[in-house]
C-alpha positions as CSV (number, residue, x, y, z in Angstrom):
1,X,0.4,-0.3,0.4
2,X,3.2,2.4,0.8
3,X,3.7,2.6,-3.5
4,X,-0.2,3.4,-4.3
5,X,-0.2,6.1,-1.3
6,X,3.0,7.2,-2.9
7,X,1.1,7.9,-5.8
8,X,-1.5,9.8,-4.5
9,X,-3.8,7.2,-3.9
10,X,-6.0,6.5,0.3
11,X,-7.5,3.5,1.1
12,X,-11.3,3.7,1.6
13,X,-14.2,1.3,3.0
14,X,-15.7,-0.4,0.7
15,X,-19.3,0.8,1.5
16,X,-18.6,4.1,0.8
17,X,-18.3,3.4,-3.1
18,X,-20.7,4.9,-4.7
19,X,-23.7,2.6,-5.8
20,X,-23.5,2.5,-9.3
21,X,-19.2,1.3,-8.6
22,X,-20.6,-1.1,-6.6
23,X,-23.0,-2.5,-8.5
24,X,-20.9,-2.5,-11.6
25,X,-20.0,-6.4,-12.8
26,X,-16.6,-5.4,-12.4
27,X,-16.7,-4.8,-8.6
28,X,-19.7,-6.9,-7.9
29,X,-18.8,-10.0,-10.0
30,X,-15.0,-10.2,-9.6
31,X,-13.9,-8.7,-7.2
32,X,-14.0,-10.4,-4.0
33,X,-14.8,-8.8,-0.7
34,X,-11.1,-8.7,0.9
35,X,-9.9,-6.5,-2.0
36,X,-8.3,-3.0,-1.4
37,X,-10.6,-0.2,-2.3
38,X,-8.5,3.2,-3.3
39,X,-9.3,6.4,-4.6
40,X,-6.9,9.1,-6.0
41,X,-8.3,12.6,-6.2
42,X,-7.4,13.6,-9.3
43,X,-6.7,17.1,-8.6
44,X,-3.8,15.9,-6.4
45,X,-1.8,15.1,-10.0
46,X,-1.1,18.7,-10.5
47,X,1.0,19.2,-7.0
48,X,4.0,17.1,-8.3
49,X,6.0,17.3,-10.5
50,X,6.9,15.1,-13.4
51,X,10.1,14.0,-11.5
52,X,8.2,13.1,-8.0
53,X,5.8,11.3,-9.7
54,X,9.1,9.0,-11.2
55,X,10.3,8.8,-8.1
56,X,6.6,8.0,-6.4
57,X,6.0,5.8,-8.7
58,X,9.2,4.4,-10.6
59,X,7.5,5.0,-14.0
């Protein structure tokens, strides 16, 4: 999880997902209840330079 946290993702509870996403077949049928749910606010992408993203995410 540290890798994803460094890339701006945060862990969330599955129950907090919007209903439309929870009912999507990818979530409802393919993701086990034990899967980790994460989210990323897209505005945070603008706060890091390309060099910082490369250091965080190894891209």
